[in-house]
C-alpha atoms as an extended CHARMM CRD file, in Angstrom:
* protein
*
       228  EXT
         1         1  MET       CA              0.2100000000       -0.1310000000       -0.0370000000  PROA      1               0.0000000000
         2         2  ASN       CA              1.3540000000        3.4180000000       -0.7330000000  PROA      2               0.0000000000
         3         3  GLN       CA             -0.0680000000        5.4180000000        1.9300000000  PROA      3               0.0000000000
         4         4  GLU       CA              0.4000000000        8.8800000000       -0.1630000000  PROA      4               0.0000000000
         5         5  LEU       CA             -2.1590000000        7.5420000000       -2.3610000000  PROA      5               0.0000000000
         6         6  LEU       CA             -4.4240000000        6.1910000000        0.2460000000  PROA      6               0.0000000000
         7         7  PRO       CA             -7.3070000000        8.3490000000        2.0330000000  PROA      7               0.0000000000
         8         8  ASP       CA             -7.6740000000        8.1410000000        5.9580000000  PROA      8               0.0000000000
         9         9  LEU       CA            -10.7710000000        7.0530000000        7.6400000000  PROA      9               0.0000000000
        10        10  VAL       CA            -11.8880000000        8.8010000000       10.4730000000  PROA      10              0.0000000000
        11        11  LEU       CA            -14.7880000000        8.1520000000       12.7850000000  PROA      11              0.0000000000
        12        12  SER       CA            -15.9720000000        9.3350000000       15.9570000000  PROA      12              0.0000000000
        13        13  GLY       CA            -19.4250000000        9.2100000000       18.1080000000  PROA      13              0.0000000000
        14        14  VAL       CA            -21.8370000000        6.7370000000       16.7860000000  PROA      14              0.0000000000
        15        15  ASN       CA            -20.9480000000        6.1890000000       13.3590000000  PROA      15              0.0000000000
        16        16  THR       CA            -20.7670000000        3.3680000000       10.3050000000  PROA      16              0.0000000000
        17        17  ALA       CA            -18.5330000000        3.2860000000        7.2350000000  PROA      17              0.0000000000
        18        18  GLU       CA            -17.6900000000        0.9810000000        4.7910000000  PROA      18              0.0000000000
        19        19  GLY       CA            -14.8070000000       -1.0760000000        4.3590000000  PROA      19              0.0000000000
        20        20  GLY       CA            -11.7090000000        0.0080000000        2.0170000000  PROA      20              0.0000000000
        21        21  ARG       CA             -8.0270000000        0.5660000000        1.7070000000  PROA      21              0.0000000000
        22        22  TYR       CA             -6.7250000000        3.1130000000        3.7960000000  PROA      22              0.0000000000
        23        23  ASN       CA             -3.7060000000        4.9800000000        4.8890000000  PROA      23              0.0000000000
        24        24  GLU       CA             -4.8410000000        5.5600000000        8.5370000000  PROA      24              0.0000000000
        25        25  VAL       CA             -7.7410000000        4.3700000000       10.1610000000  PROA      25              0.0000000000
        26        26  ARG       CA             -9.0860000000        6.2050000000       13.4720000000  PROA      26              0.0000000000
        27        27  LEU       CA            -12.1690000000        5.1880000000       15.2220000000  PROA      27              0.0000000000
        28        28  GLU       CA            -13.6430000000        6.7930000000       18.5550000000  PROA      28              0.0000000000
        29        29  GLY       CA            -16.8490000000        6.2570000000       20.3500000000  PROA      29              0.0000000000
        30        30  VAL       CA            -19.2980000000        3.2540000000       18.9620000000  PROA      30              0.0000000000
        31        31  CYS       CA            -18.5850000000        2.3480000000       15.4130000000  PROA      31              0.0000000000
        32        32  LYS       CA            -18.7830000000       -0.1050000000       13.1430000000  PROA      32              0.0000000000
        33        33  ILE       CA            -17.2670000000       -0.8950000000        9.5770000000  PROA      33              0.0000000000
        34        34  ASN       CA            -19.0310000000       -3.0770000000        6.9020000000  PROA      34              0.0000000000
        35        35  GLY       CA            -16.5420000000       -4.8930000000        4.4280000000  PROA      35              0.0000000000
        36        36  PRO       CA            -12.9220000000       -5.7120000000        4.5010000000  PROA      36              0.0000000000
        37        37  VAL       CA            -10.2900000000       -3.3280000000        5.6360000000  PROA      37              0.0000000000
        38        38  GLN       CA             -6.6580000000       -2.9150000000        4.6260000000  PROA      38              0.0000000000
        39        39  ALA       CA             -4.5270000000       -0.2720000000        6.5230000000  PROA      39              0.0000000000
        40        40  ARG       CA             -0.9790000000        0.9890000000        7.3920000000  PROA      40              0.0000000000
        41        41  VAL       CA             -2.3400000000        1.9400000000       10.9160000000  PROA      41              0.0000000000
        42        42  PHE       CA             -5.6140000000        1.2870000000       12.4390000000  PROA      42              0.0000000000
        43        43  ARG       CA             -5.9790000000        2.8780000000       16.0220000000  PROA      43              0.0000000000
        44        44  ALA       CA             -9.4820000000        2.5720000000       17.9040000000  PROA      44              0.0000000000
        45        45  ASP       CA            -10.8790000000        3.9570000000       21.2360000000  PROA      45              0.0000000000
        46        46  GLY       CA            -14.2780000000        2.6720000000       22.4500000000  PROA      46              0.0000000000
        47        47  MET       CA            -16.5010000000       -0.1330000000       20.9780000000  PROA      47              0.0000000000
        48        48  MET       CA            -15.8350000000       -1.3800000000       17.7070000000  PROA      48              0.0000000000
        49        49  LYS       CA            -17.4470000000       -4.1220000000       15.4040000000  PROA      49              0.0000000000
        50        50  LEU       CA            -15.5340000000       -4.9920000000       12.3580000000  PROA      50              0.0000000000
        51        51  ASN       CA            -17.7810000000       -7.3280000000        9.9640000000  PROA      51              0.0000000000
        52        52  ASP       CA            -15.3690000000       -8.7230000000        7.7360000000  PROA      52              0.0000000000
        53        53  ASP       CA            -11.2850000000       -9.3300000000        7.3820000000  PROA      53              0.0000000000
        54        54  VAL       CA             -8.9220000000       -6.7510000000        8.6600000000  PROA      54              0.0000000000
        55        55  GLN       CA             -5.2840000000       -6.3530000000        7.5770000000  PROA      55              0.0000000000
        56        56  ALA       CA             -3.3010000000       -3.6100000000        9.3900000000  PROA      56              0.0000000000
        57        57  GLN       CA              0.5060000000       -3.2120000000        9.7490000000  PROA      57              0.0000000000
        58        58  GLU       CA              0.0810000000       -1.5420000000       13.4190000000  PROA      58              0.0000000000
        59        59  LEU       CA             -2.8900000000       -2.1220000000       14.9660000000  PROA      59              0.0000000000
        60        60  ASP       CA             -3.4950000000       -0.1630000000       18.8770000000  PROA      60              0.0000000000
        61        61  ALA       CA             -6.8460000000       -0.6860000000       20.5620000000  PROA      61              0.0000000000
        62        62  ASP       CA             -8.5360000000        0.2630000000       23.6000000000  PROA      62              0.0000000000
        63        63  GLY       CA            -11.7960000000       -0.8090000000       24.5630000000  PROA      63              0.0000000000
        64        64  LYS       CA            -13.8980000000       -3.4790000000       23.2370000000  PROA      64              0.0000000000
        65        65  LEU       CA            -13.5740000000       -4.7040000000       19.4810000000  PROA      65              0.0000000000
        66        66  THR       CA            -15.2840000000       -7.7180000000       17.5610000000  PROA      66              0.0000000000
        67        67  PHE       CA            -13.8990000000       -8.7930000000       14.3090000000  PROA      67              0.0000000000
        68        68  LYS       CA            -16.3960000000      -11.1960000000       12.4660000000  PROA      68              0.0000000000
        69        69  GLY       CA            -13.5990000000      -12.4140000000       10.1790000000  PROA      69              0.0000000000
        70        70  ASN       CA             -9.9040000000      -12.8930000000       10.2960000000  PROA      70              0.0000000000
        71        71  LEU       CA             -7.3160000000      -10.3890000000       11.3290000000  PROA      71              0.0000000000
        72        72  GLU       CA             -3.9220000000       -9.9230000000       10.2650000000  PROA      72              0.0000000000
        73        73  SER       CA             -1.2080000000       -7.2970000000       11.7540000000  PROA      73              0.0000000000
        74        74  GLY       CA              2.1280000000       -6.5690000000       12.0470000000  PROA      74              0.0000000000
        75        75  SER       CA              2.0350000000       -5.2570000000       15.3010000000  PROA      75              0.0000000000
        76        76  LEU       CA             -1.1180000000       -5.4210000000       17.6400000000  PROA      76              0.0000000000
        77        77  THR       CA             -1.4670000000       -3.6750000000       21.4150000000  PROA      77              0.0000000000
        78        78  MET       CA             -4.4780000000       -4.6340000000       22.9430000000  PROA      78              0.0000000000
        79        79  ASP       CA             -5.9930000000       -3.0660000000       26.0840000000  PROA      79              0.0000000000
        80        80  GLY       CA             -9.4620000000       -4.1640000000       26.6550000000  PROA      80              0.0000000000
        81        81  MET       CA            -11.6880000000       -7.1620000000       25.1030000000  PROA      81              0.0000000000
        82        82  MET       CA            -10.9370000000       -8.5080000000       21.8930000000  PROA      82              0.0000000000
        83        83  THR       CA            -13.1030000000      -11.0400000000       19.9820000000  PROA      83              0.0000000000
        84        84  ILE       CA            -11.9960000000      -12.6300000000       16.5400000000  PROA      84              0.0000000000
        85        85  HSD       CA            -14.3750000000      -15.3430000000       15.0120000000  PROA      85              0.0000000000
        86        86  GLY       CA            -11.7790000000      -16.0670000000       12.5100000000  PROA      86              0.0000000000
        87        87  ALA       CA             -8.0570000000      -16.6410000000       12.7600000000  PROA      87              0.0000000000
        88        88  LEU       CA             -5.5390000000      -14.4890000000       13.8050000000  PROA      88              0.0000000000
        89        89  ARG       CA             -1.9850000000      -13.8850000000       12.2140000000  PROA      89              0.0000000000
        90        90  CYS       CA              0.2630000000      -11.1940000000       13.9280000000  PROA      90              0.0000000000
        91        91  GLY       CA              3.5580000000      -10.5550000000       14.2620000000  PROA      91              0.0000000000
        92        92  LYS       CA              3.8050000000       -9.1850000000       18.1870000000  PROA      92              0.0000000000
        93        93  LEU       CA              0.6550000000       -9.1220000000       20.1270000000  PROA      93              0.0000000000
        94        94  ALA       CA              1.0190000000       -7.1240000000       23.2430000000  PROA      94              0.0000000000
        95        95  LEU       CA             -2.2810000000       -8.1280000000       25.3300000000  PROA      95              0.0000000000
        96        96  ASN       CA             -3.6790000000       -6.0540000000       28.5660000000  PROA      96              0.0000000000
        97        97  GLY       CA             -7.1870000000       -7.6710000000       28.7100000000  PROA      97              0.0000000000
        98        98  MET       CA             -8.8710000000      -10.5760000000       27.3160000000  PROA      98              0.0000000000
        99        99  ALA       CA             -8.5870000000      -12.1280000000       23.7140000000  PROA      99              0.0000000000
       100       100  ASP       CA            -11.2230000000      -14.5810000000       22.4700000000  PROA      100             0.0000000000
       101       101  ILE       CA             -9.7690000000      -16.0680000000       19.2350000000  PROA      101             0.0000000000
       102       102  LYS       CA            -12.1700000000      -18.7890000000       17.9030000000  PROA      102             0.0000000000
       103       103  GLU       CA             -9.7140000000      -20.2150000000       15.3460000000  PROA      103             0.0000000000
       104       104  ASP       CA             -5.9740000000      -20.8100000000       15.0990000000  PROA      104             0.0000000000
       105       105  CYS       CA             -3.7530000000      -18.0840000000       16.6070000000  PROA      105             0.0000000000
       106       106  ASP       CA             -0.2240000000      -17.8670000000       14.6300000000  PROA      106             0.0000000000
       107       107  LEU       CA              2.2000000000      -15.3900000000       16.5120000000  PROA      107             0.0000000000
       108       108  GLN       CA              5.9310000000      -14.6370000000       16.5050000000  PROA      108             0.0000000000
       109       109  VAL       CA              5.7490000000      -12.8600000000       20.3940000000  PROA      109             0.0000000000
       110       110  LEU       CA              2.7850000000      -12.8670000000       23.0060000000  PROA      110             0.0000000000
       111       111  SER       CA              3.3650000000      -10.7800000000       25.8960000000  PROA      111             0.0000000000
       112       112  GLY       CA              1.1020000000       -9.2090000000       28.3410000000  PROA      112             0.0000000000
       113       113  GLU       CA             -1.3780000000      -10.0020000000       30.7680000000  PROA      113             0.0000000000
       114       114  GLY       CA             -4.8640000000      -10.9620000000       31.3580000000  PROA      114             0.0000000000
       115       115  ALA       CA             -6.8760000000      -13.9540000000       29.5000000000  PROA      115             0.0000000000
       116       116  PHE       CA             -7.2860000000      -15.5870000000       26.3030000000  PROA      116             0.0000000000
       117       117  ALA       CA             -8.9180000000      -18.5080000000       24.5380000000  PROA      117             0.0000000000
       118       118  VAL       CA             -8.0220000000      -19.8390000000       21.3410000000  PROA      118             0.0000000000
       119       119  GLY       CA            -10.3010000000      -22.6600000000       19.5580000000  PROA      119             0.0000000000
       120       120  GLY       CA             -7.3920000000      -24.2370000000       17.7480000000  PROA      120             0.0000000000
       121       121  LEU       CA             -3.3910000000      -23.7810000000       17.6840000000  PROA      121             0.0000000000
       122       122  LEU       CA             -1.5010000000      -21.3370000000       19.3960000000  PROA      122             0.0000000000
       123       123  SER       CA              1.2460000000      -20.9820000000       17.6990000000  PROA      123             0.0000000000
       124       124  ALA       CA              4.3310000000      -18.6990000000       18.3750000000  PROA      124             0.0000000000
       125       125  GLY       CA              7.9590000000      -18.2880000000       18.3800000000  PROA      125             0.0000000000
       126       126  GLU       CA              7.7260000000      -16.7490000000       21.9540000000  PROA      126             0.0000000000
       127       127  ILE       CA              5.3270000000      -16.6360000000       24.4530000000  PROA      127             0.0000000000
       128       128  ASP       CA              5.6990000000      -14.3990000000       27.8810000000  PROA      128             0.0000000000
       129       129  PHE       CA              2.2000000000      -13.9440000000       29.4610000000  PROA      129             0.0000000000
       130       130  MET       CA              0.9340000000      -13.5260000000       33.2480000000  PROA      130             0.0000000000
       131       131  LEU       CA             -2.5380000000      -15.0640000000       33.8780000000  PROA      131             0.0000000000
       132       132  HSD       CA             -4.9550000000      -12.9030000000       35.3210000000  PROA      132             0.0000000000
       133       133  GLY       CA             -8.0390000000      -15.4270000000       34.4750000000  PROA      133             0.0000000000
       134       134  LYS       CA             -9.0680000000      -18.6770000000       32.8040000000  PROA      134             0.0000000000
       135       135  CYS       CA             -6.8910000000      -19.1460000000       29.6100000000  PROA      135             0.0000000000
       136       136  LYS       CA             -7.1310000000      -21.9890000000       27.0720000000  PROA      136             0.0000000000
       137       137  ALA       CA             -5.8950000000      -23.2920000000       23.6460000000  PROA      137             0.0000000000
       138       138  GLU       CA             -6.2970000000      -26.6360000000       22.3170000000  PROA      138             0.0000000000
       139       139  ARG       CA             -2.5430000000      -27.1580000000       21.8230000000  PROA      139             0.0000000000
       140       140  ILE       CA              0.5290000000      -24.5810000000       22.4510000000  PROA      140             0.0000000000
       141       141  GLY       CA              3.4360000000      -24.5080000000       20.2770000000  PROA      141             0.0000000000
       142       142  ALA       CA              6.7000000000      -22.1700000000       20.7200000000  PROA      142             0.0000000000
       143       143  ARG       CA             10.0000000000      -21.9440000000       20.8890000000  PROA      143             0.0000000000
       144       144  SER       CA             10.0240000000      -20.6160000000       24.3270000000  PROA      144             0.0000000000
       145       145  ILE       CA              7.0940000000      -20.5350000000       26.9640000000  PROA      145             0.0000000000
       146       146  VAL       CA              6.8290000000      -18.5670000000       30.0290000000  PROA      146             0.0000000000
       147       147  ILE       CA              3.5200000000      -18.6690000000       31.9210000000  PROA      147             0.0000000000
       148       148  CYS       CA              3.2590000000      -17.1740000000       35.4890000000  PROA      148             0.0000000000
       149       149  ARG       CA              0.3670000000      -16.0760000000       37.3020000000  PROA      149             0.0000000000
       150       150  SER       CA              0.1530000000      -12.0890000000       37.9930000000  PROA      150             0.0000000000
       151       151  ARG       CA              0.4970000000      -10.3090000000       40.9420000000  PROA      151             0.0000000000
       152       152  ARG       CA             -2.9650000000       -9.0110000000       40.7170000000  PROA      152             0.0000000000
       153       153  ALA       CA             -4.4780000000      -12.5470000000       40.5850000000  PROA      153             0.0000000000
       154       154  VAL       CA             -2.5380000000      -13.2170000000       43.7440000000  PROA      154             0.0000000000
       155       155  HSD       CA             -3.9400000000      -10.1990000000       45.2550000000  PROA      155             0.0000000000
       156       156  ASN       CA             -7.7230000000      -11.3900000000       43.9400000000  PROA      156             0.0000000000
       157       157  LYS       CA             -7.4770000000      -15.0990000000       45.1390000000  PROA      157             0.0000000000
       158       158  LEU       CA            -10.5470000000      -14.2660000000       47.5550000000  PROA      158             0.0000000000
       159       159  LEU       CA            -12.4130000000      -13.5430000000       44.8060000000  PROA      159             0.0000000000
       160       160  ALA       CA            -10.9500000000      -16.6430000000       42.7770000000  PROA      160             0.0000000000
       161       161  ASP       CA            -12.2460000000      -18.9430000000       45.6370000000  PROA      161             0.0000000000
       162       162  LEU       CA            -15.7920000000      -17.6380000000       45.6110000000  PROA      162             0.0000000000
       163       163  ILE       CA            -16.1470000000      -17.0910000000       41.8410000000  PROA      163             0.0000000000
       164       164  PRO       CA            -14.4800000000      -20.1360000000       39.9650000000  PROA      164             0.0000000000
       165       165  LYS       CA            -14.2910000000      -18.1350000000       36.7730000000  PROA      165             0.0000000000
       166       166  PHE       CA            -12.2130000000      -15.5510000000       38.1050000000  PROA      166             0.0000000000
       167       167  LYS       CA             -9.1880000000      -18.3220000000       38.9790000000  PROA      167             0.0000000000
       168       168  ALA       CA             -5.9740000000      -17.5480000000       36.9500000000  PROA      168             0.0000000000
       169       169  GLY       CA             -4.7770000000      -20.6530000000       35.2200000000  PROA      169             0.0000000000
       170       170  LEU       CA             -4.1480000000      -22.2090000000       31.5780000000  PROA      170             0.0000000000
       171       171  LYS       CA             -5.7760000000      -25.2700000000       30.2970000000  PROA      171             0.0000000000
       172       172  ALA       CA             -4.3960000000      -27.1930000000       27.0140000000  PROA      172             0.0000000000
       173       173  ASP       CA             -4.2730000000      -30.5450000000       25.9250000000  PROA      173             0.0000000000
       174       174  LEU       CA             -0.6190000000      -30.3020000000       24.5750000000  PROA      174             0.0000000000
       175       175  ILE       CA              1.7500000000      -27.6310000000       25.1920000000  PROA      175             0.0000000000
       176       176  GLU       CA              5.3350000000      -28.0980000000       23.4150000000  PROA      176             0.0000000000
       177       177  GLY       CA              8.4740000000      -25.7100000000       22.7280000000  PROA      177             0.0000000000
       178       178  GLU       CA             12.3280000000      -25.8470000000       23.5740000000  PROA      178             0.0000000000
       179       179  HSD       CA             12.2530000000      -23.8060000000       26.6150000000  PROA      179             0.0000000000
       180       180  ILE       CA              9.2630000000      -24.2750000000       29.0230000000  PROA      180             0.0000000000
       181       181  GLU       CA              8.1090000000      -22.7400000000       32.4160000000  PROA      181             0.0000000000
       182       182  LEU       CA              4.3930000000      -23.1390000000       33.5930000000  PROA      182             0.0000000000
       183       183  GLU       CA              2.4960000000      -22.1650000000       36.5650000000  PROA      183             0.0000000000
       184       184  TYR       CA             -1.1010000000      -23.0580000000       37.1940000000  PROA      184             0.0000000000
       185       185  THR       CA             -1.6080000000      -25.0230000000       34.1500000000  PROA      185             0.0000000000
       186       186  GLU       CA             -3.3730000000      -28.0780000000       33.8070000000  PROA      186             0.0000000000
       187       187  ALA       CA             -2.5370000000      -30.0630000000       30.3900000000  PROA      187             0.0000000000
       188       188  GLU       CA             -2.6530000000      -33.9770000000       29.2470000000  PROA      188             0.0000000000
       189       189  LEU       CA              1.1370000000      -33.4380000000       27.8120000000  PROA      189             0.0000000000
       190       190  VAL       CA              3.8700000000      -31.0880000000       28.3380000000  PROA      190             0.0000000000
       191       191  THR       CA              7.1730000000      -31.6920000000       26.0200000000  PROA      191             0.0000000000
       192       192  GLY       CA             10.2520000000      -29.8890000000       25.6350000000  PROA      192             0.0000000000
       193       193  GLY       CA             13.8820000000      -29.6290000000       25.9330000000  PROA      193             0.0000000000
       194       194  SER       CA             14.1450000000      -27.7380000000       29.2090000000  PROA      194             0.0000000000
       195       195  VAL       CA             11.1000000000      -27.7730000000       31.2010000000  PROA      195             0.0000000000
       196       196  THR       CA             10.0940000000      -26.2600000000       34.5650000000  PROA      196             0.0000000000
       197       197  ILE       CA              6.5680000000      -27.1740000000       36.2530000000  PROA      197             0.0000000000
       198       198  GLY       CA              5.7490000000      -24.7030000000       38.6340000000  PROA      198             0.0000000000
       199       199  PRO       CA              3.2060000000      -24.3000000000       41.3240000000  PROA      199             0.0000000000
       200       200  GLY       CA             -0.4380000000      -24.8830000000       40.6950000000  PROA      200             0.0000000000
       201       201  CYS       CA              0.2650000000      -27.0860000000       37.7510000000  PROA      201             0.0000000000
       202       202  ASP       CA             -1.5400000000      -30.4490000000       36.9550000000  PROA      202             0.0000000000
       203       203  ILE       CA             -0.0190000000      -32.2860000000       33.9860000000  PROA      203             0.0000000000
       204       204  ASP       CA             -0.7120000000      -35.9940000000       33.2620000000  PROA      204             0.0000000000
       205       205  LEU       CA              2.7250000000      -36.3730000000       31.2950000000  PROA      205             0.0000000000
       206       206  VAL       CA              5.8120000000      -34.2440000000       30.7480000000  PROA      206             0.0000000000
       207       207  GLU       CA              8.5760000000      -35.2980000000       28.1490000000  PROA      207             0.0000000000
       208       208  TYR       CA             11.6430000000      -33.6500000000       28.4690000000  PROA      208             0.0000000000
       209       209  ARG       CA             15.0370000000      -34.0380000000       26.5790000000  PROA      209             0.0000000000
       210       210  ASP       CA             17.7710000000      -31.8540000000       28.6520000000  PROA      210             0.0000000000
       211       211  THR       CA             16.6100000000      -31.0570000000       32.2480000000  PROA      211             0.0000000000
       212       212  LEU       CA             13.3110000000      -31.0270000000       34.5010000000  PROA      212             0.0000000000
       213       213  LYS       CA             12.4370000000      -29.0520000000       37.3500000000  PROA      213             0.0000000000
       214       214  VAL       CA              8.9320000000      -29.7460000000       39.4080000000  PROA      214             0.0000000000
       215       215  HSD       CA              7.7760000000      -27.6310000000       42.3380000000  PROA      215             0.0000000000
       216       216  PRO       CA              6.6120000000      -29.3760000000       45.2390000000  PROA      216             0.0000000000
       217       217  GLU       CA              3.3470000000      -27.5280000000       44.7600000000  PROA      217             0.0000000000
       218       218  ALA       CA              2.7100000000      -29.2070000000       41.6080000000  PROA      218             0.0000000000
       219       219  ARG       CA              1.4300000000      -32.3870000000       40.4250000000  PROA      219             0.0000000000
       220       220  ILE       CA              2.9200000000      -34.6710000000       37.2280000000  PROA      220             0.0000000000
       221       221  GLY       CA              1.1520000000      -37.8620000000       36.6870000000  PROA      221             0.0000000000
       222       222  ARG       CA              4.5850000000      -39.0270000000       35.1120000000  PROA      222             0.0000000000
       223       223  SER       CA              7.5190000000      -38.1770000000       33.6290000000  PROA      223             0.0000000000
       224       224  GLU       CA              9.6850000000      -39.6260000000       30.9140000000  PROA      224             0.0000000000
       225       225  GLN       CA             13.1040000000      -38.3180000000       29.3370000000  PROA      225             0.0000000000
       226       226  ILE       CA             13.4310000000      -38.7160000000       25.5970000000  PROA      226             0.0000000000
       227       227  ASP       CA             15.9480000000      -38.6390000000       22.6500000000  PROA      227             0.0000000000
       228       228  GLY       CA             17.0500000000      -35.3390000000       21.2350000000  PROA      228             0.0000000000
């Protein structure tokens, strides 16, 4: 896209627009866009509904966003709640809040704090995420995976005990990576090179090639060292 030849789309208040190819999209308030969107920069503050696929080199959002199609972005910063009814493909996702991705999620880097749900495979080069709610994915695969419970989740332990849905934790069928550090994770299989199973974990089977460390407050059904 040539930004000099493309128009900007600026919406504020309660507004609706059609999709298209834009240099910059700036949305504020309660906005809806019908049709696919391609943009160099996409910024949103408020409640947004995107009724088709969205492609943006850079996406920065604060509030509540709903994508009815797929989302593709070079970098995505999300403060608030995001629902993607299709798949997410992104270079770097910085999440402070909640993300619900109905299909696969393909990232280079996932960082932040909050909760996420992925309907299929969560694939990344690096995952460094602090749990502040219930997280889940069918399968997780990354070169480096660090999942820990946030300090805010520790402070909210009383609320989590009273209302289970607020309890910080991750659930997945399979977690695979070279370097893995987990806290408060429930999984059938964890397999990797260097594996650390921290407090609150409940793992049926751990496979490791190089090293395995297990916290006293973790449960492992069985562990097995495998060939490299």
